[in-house]
N, CA, C and O of each residue as an XYZ file, in Angstrom:
404
protein
N      15.697     -9.263     -6.644
C      13.888     -8.751     -6.456
C      13.042     -9.477     -6.041
O      12.686    -10.270     -6.913
N      12.366     -9.634     -4.804
C      11.074    -10.442     -4.572
C       9.596     -9.970     -4.729
O       9.085     -8.871     -4.511
N       9.078    -11.126     -5.167
C       7.427    -10.008     -5.327
C       7.292    -10.288     -3.828
O       7.692    -11.281     -3.221
N       6.625     -9.174     -3.334
C       6.423     -9.179     -2.156
C       4.671     -9.585     -1.549
O       4.459    -10.411     -0.661
N       3.748     -8.913     -2.159
C       2.453     -8.563     -1.939
C       2.035     -8.609     -4.158
O       2.725     -8.230     -5.104
N       0.794     -9.181     -4.105
C       0.119     -8.987     -5.243
C      -1.297     -8.527     -4.515
O      -2.097     -9.196     -3.861
N      -1.297     -6.647     -5.006
C      -2.894     -6.236     -4.696
C      -4.145     -6.522     -5.333
O      -4.238     -7.224     -6.340
N      -5.253     -5.895     -4.653
C      -6.689     -6.268     -5.686
C      -6.563     -4.773     -6.516
O      -7.083     -4.707     -7.630
N      -6.114     -4.008     -6.155
C      -6.204     -2.658     -7.226
C      -5.330     -1.689     -6.882
O      -4.656     -1.725     -5.853
N      -5.292     -0.490     -7.996
C      -3.739      0.424     -7.627
C      -4.173      1.115     -6.112
O      -3.369      1.513     -5.269
N      -5.254      1.135     -6.036
C      -4.782      2.305     -4.683
C      -4.329      1.637     -3.634
O      -3.456      2.074     -2.883
N      -5.077      0.171     -3.475
C      -4.269     -0.652     -2.784
C      -2.692     -1.007     -2.295
O      -2.157     -1.125     -1.193
N      -2.196     -1.124     -3.789
C      -0.970     -0.980     -3.758
C      -0.343      0.355     -3.539
O       0.766      0.247     -3.016
N      -0.605      1.221     -3.709
C       0.048      2.364     -3.257
C       0.536      2.780     -1.857
O       1.602      3.148     -1.364
N      -1.335      2.449     -1.236
C      -1.535      2.501     -0.170
C       0.074      1.807      0.887
O       0.826      2.495      1.577
N       0.132      0.623      0.703
C       0.919     -0.128      1.106
C       2.508     -0.111      0.720
O       3.282     -0.703      1.473
N       2.965      0.501     -0.344
C       4.137      1.037     -0.655
C       4.535      2.494     -0.489
O       5.588      3.057     -0.790
N       3.117      3.087      0.219
C       3.480      4.512      0.922
C       3.938      3.811      2.607
O       4.949      4.041      3.271
N       2.781      2.928      2.913
C       3.554      2.403      4.285
C       4.594      1.484      4.111
O       4.788      0.733      5.067
N       5.359      1.347      3.065
C       6.729     -0.035      3.623
C       7.532      1.676      3.133
O       8.574      1.514      3.768
N       7.684      2.932      2.543
C       8.656      3.945      2.420
C       8.553      4.775      3.808
O       9.437      5.185      4.559
N       7.197      4.864      3.865
C       7.430      5.611      6.167
C       8.132      4.343      6.660
O       8.455      4.567      7.826
N       8.530      3.067      6.287
C       9.528      2.024      7.832
C      10.637      2.076      7.196
O      11.547      1.453      7.743
N      11.007      2.838      5.788
C      12.650      2.401      5.563
C      12.937      1.468      4.234
O      13.847      1.109      3.487
N      11.772      1.352      4.423
C      12.135      0.172      3.068
C      11.560      0.634      1.690
O      10.383      0.992      1.655
N      12.256      0.646      0.644
C      12.224      0.625     -0.696
C      11.419     -0.554     -1.534
O      11.905     -1.682     -1.629
N      10.547     -0.313     -1.946
C       9.792     -1.168     -2.915
C       9.261     -1.049     -4.310
O       9.896     -0.098     -4.767
N       8.844     -1.272     -4.788
C       8.360     -0.808     -6.355
C       7.106     -1.649     -6.609
O       6.952     -2.851     -6.395
N       6.011     -0.516     -7.249
C       5.152     -1.414     -7.963
C       5.254     -1.698     -9.396
O       5.634     -0.977    -10.318
N       4.747     -3.154     -9.378
C       4.910     -3.582    -11.187
C       3.644     -3.897    -11.631
O       2.840     -3.951    -10.700
N       3.223     -4.103    -12.611
C       2.077     -3.985    -13.449
C       0.909     -2.952    -12.912
O      -0.233     -3.358    -12.699
N       1.267     -1.696    -12.730
C       1.106     -0.252    -12.666
C      -0.257     -0.051    -13.802
O      -1.316      0.536    -13.586
N       0.142     -0.680    -14.921
C      -0.936     -0.144    -16.126
C      -1.310     -1.305    -17.217
O      -1.414     -1.176    -18.437
N      -1.465     -2.363    -16.496
C      -1.811     -3.625    -17.165
C      -3.116     -3.728    -17.163
O      -3.680     -4.517    -17.921
N      -3.858     -2.854    -16.211
C      -5.285     -3.125    -16.221
C      -5.707     -3.233    -17.600
O      -6.495     -4.017    -18.130
N      -5.011     -2.273    -18.076
C      -6.040     -2.108    -19.632
C      -6.570     -3.200    -20.476
O      -7.566     -3.444    -21.157
N      -5.125     -3.908    -20.019
C      -4.895     -5.244    -20.804
C      -5.647     -6.531    -20.818
O      -5.565     -7.540    -21.518
N      -6.800     -5.987    -19.301
C      -7.634     -7.148    -19.155
C      -8.670     -7.003    -20.363
O      -9.225     -6.106    -20.998
N      -8.599     -8.748    -20.307
C      -9.573     -9.322    -21.783
C      -8.670    -10.011    -22.637
O      -8.835    -11.152    -23.069
N      -7.148     -8.823    -22.982
C      -6.278     -9.461    -23.662
C      -5.380    -10.796    -22.755
O      -5.201    -12.005    -22.897
N      -4.955     -9.640    -21.716
C      -4.475    -11.156    -20.891
C      -5.396    -11.546    -19.407
O      -6.164    -10.828    -18.766
N      -5.066    -12.644    -19.230
C      -5.709    -13.098    -17.950
C      -5.784    -12.153    -16.832
O      -4.865    -11.361    -16.625
N      -7.106    -12.210    -15.915
C      -7.225    -10.853    -14.968
C      -6.236    -11.021    -13.985
O      -5.784    -10.073    -13.344
N      -5.845    -12.306    -13.823
C      -5.172    -12.850    -12.504
C      -3.659    -11.981    -12.838
O      -2.872    -11.732    -11.925
N      -3.420    -11.608    -14.160
C      -1.900    -11.382    -14.693
C      -1.818     -9.715    -14.256
O      -0.756     -9.228    -13.870
N      -2.936     -9.005    -14.357
C      -2.716     -7.526    -14.388
C      -2.918     -7.100    -13.184
O      -3.062     -5.879    -13.113
N      -3.008     -7.939    -11.766
C      -2.771     -7.323    -10.969
C      -1.646     -6.624    -10.237
O      -0.641     -7.326    -10.122
N      -1.572     -5.436     -9.725
C      -0.435     -4.509     -9.600
C       0.290     -5.458     -7.902
O      -0.226     -5.721     -6.815
N       1.469     -5.662     -8.413
C       2.348     -6.306     -7.427
C       3.301     -5.436     -7.118
O       3.799     -4.590     -7.862
N       3.625     -5.733     -5.639
C       4.802     -4.792     -4.539
C       6.084     -5.995     -4.975
O       5.813     -7.166     -5.244
N       7.119     -5.576     -4.975
C       8.322     -5.891     -5.118
C       9.399     -5.244     -4.460
O       9.459     -4.021     -4.592
N      10.524     -5.991     -3.572
C      10.937     -5.392     -2.158
C      12.675     -5.957     -3.181
O      12.728     -6.376     -4.338
N      13.723     -5.763     -2.302
C      14.837     -6.295     -2.576
C      14.734     -7.671     -1.399
O      14.121     -7.886     -0.353
N      15.532     -8.270     -2.102
C      15.770     -9.545     -0.870
C      16.456     -9.495      0.198
O      16.121    -10.353      1.015
N      17.179     -8.911      0.471
C      17.632     -8.188      1.804
C      16.643     -7.199      2.843
O      17.093     -6.798      3.916
N      15.377     -6.897      2.424
C      14.201     -6.290      3.118
C      13.215     -6.752      3.404
O      12.448     -6.500      4.333
N      13.156     -7.836      2.205
C      11.551     -9.160      2.439
C      11.209     -9.584      3.729
O      10.009     -9.485      3.985
N      11.994    -10.070      4.692
C      11.323    -10.205      6.201
C      10.870     -9.323      6.480
O       9.689     -9.198      6.804
N      12.047     -8.117      6.403
C      10.999     -6.470      7.404
C       9.874     -6.521      6.522
O       8.779     -6.529      7.084
N       9.885     -6.559      5.268
C       8.623     -5.933      4.620
C       7.478     -6.703      4.793
O       6.370     -6.188      4.642
N       7.648     -8.210      5.179
C       6.732     -8.843      5.492
C       5.921     -8.785      6.894
O       4.792     -9.268      6.975
N       6.294     -8.425      7.532
C       6.404     -7.970      8.561
C       5.279     -6.552      8.509
O       4.300     -6.470      9.251
N       5.525     -5.874      7.845
C       4.843     -4.254      7.807
C       3.685     -5.115      7.266
O       2.722     -5.208      8.028
N       3.591     -5.891      5.849
C       2.495     -6.353      4.976
C       1.692     -6.991      5.949
O       0.504     -6.729      5.758
N       1.928     -7.867      7.100
C       0.904     -8.477      8.521
C       0.317     -7.089      9.029
O      -0.804     -6.618      8.836
N       1.022     -6.752      9.489
C       0.403     -5.402     10.060
C      -0.999     -4.388      9.377
O      -1.921     -3.872     10.008
N      -0.695     -4.354      7.691
C      -1.291     -3.193      6.824
C      -2.342     -4.551      6.999
O      -2.976     -4.236      8.006
N      -2.779     -5.682      6.625
C      -3.597     -6.599      6.987
C      -4.336     -6.914      7.958
O      -4.948     -7.970      7.803
N      -4.569     -6.129      9.336
C      -4.985     -6.728     10.407
C      -6.355     -4.967      9.971
O      -6.065     -3.843      9.561
N      -7.382     -5.429     10.243
C      -8.769     -5.355     10.322
C      -8.647     -3.953     11.723
O      -8.475     -3.942     12.942
N      -8.808     -3.178     10.891
C      -8.856     -1.709     12.384
C     -10.165     -2.153     12.928
O     -10.932     -2.953     12.391
N     -10.389     -1.308     14.478
C     -11.626     -1.831     15.130
C     -12.222     -0.223     15.879
O     -13.026     -0.134     16.808
N     -11.612      0.810     15.217
C     -12.142      1.762     16.346
C     -12.717      2.625     14.957
O     -12.444      2.438     13.771
N     -13.573      3.587     15.563
C     -14.685      4.670     14.926
C     -13.937      5.743     14.957
O     -14.546      6.553     14.258
N     -12.090      6.691     15.712
C     -12.010      7.136     15.845
C     -11.700      8.466     14.134
O     -11.581      8.337     12.916
N     -11.702      9.343     14.923
C     -11.403     10.302     13.606
C      -9.934     10.913     13.859
O      -9.756     11.358     14.993
N      -8.680     11.006     12.803
C      -7.381     11.720     12.936
C      -7.712     13.000     11.961
O      -8.305     12.734     10.916
N      -7.442     14.085     12.170
C      -7.161     15.347     11.290
C      -5.971     15.016     11.309
O      -5.269     14.536     12.200
N      -5.689     15.420      9.821
C      -4.346     15.743      8.943
C      -3.402     16.657      8.921
O      -3.254     17.347      7.912
N      -2.629     16.811      9.994
C      -2.085     18.423     10.086
C      -1.609     19.014      8.794
O      -1.422     20.230      8.776
N      -1.425     18.428      7.888
C      -1.044     19.121      6.735
C      -2.354     19.692      5.692
O      -2.172     20.629      4.915
N      -3.514     19.062      5.801
C      -4.701     19.459      4.891
C      -5.422     19.973      5.889
O      -5.926     21.090      5.777
N      -5.606     18.999      7.324
C      -7.057     19.303      7.550
C      -8.375     18.544      7.722
O      -9.481     18.804      8.196
N      -7.698     17.338      7.046
C      -8.405     16.681      6.618
C      -9.392     15.544      7.663
O      -8.804     15.193      8.686
N     -10.402     15.140      7.517
C     -10.540     14.256      8.724
C     -10.456     12.353      8.358
O     -11.228     11.803      7.573
N      -9.668     11.835      8.911
C      -9.647     10.231      8.454
C      -9.783      9.573      9.743
O      -9.396      9.950     10.849
N     -10.628      8.141      9.271
C     -10.687      7.203     10.281
C      -9.235      6.989     10.533
O      -8.372      7.008      9.656
N      -9.008      6.757     11.973
C      -7.743      6.643     13.034
C      -7.000      5.103     12.196
O      -5.776      5.170     12.085
N      -7.614      3.892     11.679
C      -6.966      3.101     11.115
C      -6.094      3.589      9.873
O      -5.181      2.810      9.600
N      -6.174      4.551      9.187
C      -5.494      5.382      8.134
C      -3.929      5.330      8.819
O      -3.839      5.386     10.045
N      -2.732      5.223      8.001
C      -1.142      5.488      8.141
C      -1.205      7.250      7.371
O      -0.698      8.316      7.721
N      -1.975      6.902      6.352
C      -1.777      8.316      5.396
C      -3.119      9.150      5.172
O      -4.182      8.529      5.164
N      -3.113     10.172      5.038
C      -4.322     11.180      4.601
C      -4.801     10.825      3.821
O      -4.025     10.949      2.873
N      -6.292     10.104      3.282
C      -6.166      9.938      1.995
C      -6.705     10.927      0.752
O      -7.202     10.703     -0.352
N      -6.265     12.430      1.682
C      -6.319     13.606      0.350
C      -5.235     13.938      0.255
O      -5.279     14.479     -0.850
N      -3.759     14.079      0.747
C      -2.664     14.739      0.501
C      -1.732     13.635      0.578
O      -0.636     13.679      0.018
N      -2.137     12.643      1.258
C      -0.850     11.609      1.389
C       0.029     11.530      2.629
O       0.663     10.577      3.081
N      -0.106     12.836      3.077
C       0.306     13.160      4.407
C       0.813     11.660      5.744
O      -0.044     10.790      5.906
N       1.994     11.550      6.451
C       1.593     10.366      7.559
C       0.273     11.288      9.107
O       0.032     12.269      9.811
N      -0.067     10.025      8.726
C      -0.948     10.488     10.018
C      -0.088     10.143     11.273
O      -0.035     11.115     12.027
N       0.693      8.919     11.790
C       1.453      8.452     12.758
C       2.628      9.695     13.080
O       3.480      9.527     13.952
């Protein structure tokens, strides 16, 4: 396995994890519970990390590059599952995690 991405926080890690899974790429989050160790561990060692299989790394990097691109629209999308409003830059509903694409 290879480290693909170091997230700034756990929600960011899980957003990317679900984006990768929607693209058919299996990934894992490591350091999920390490935030509680801040103070005993250096804070840079507690950031959540996403790891993928070596064979999927190149395809996963493409997904990460798209994930990091800022959205430029102010339109809204309604979730088909729960009806919640989401910015059109979201790929998944913030409320129920349903895919918006």
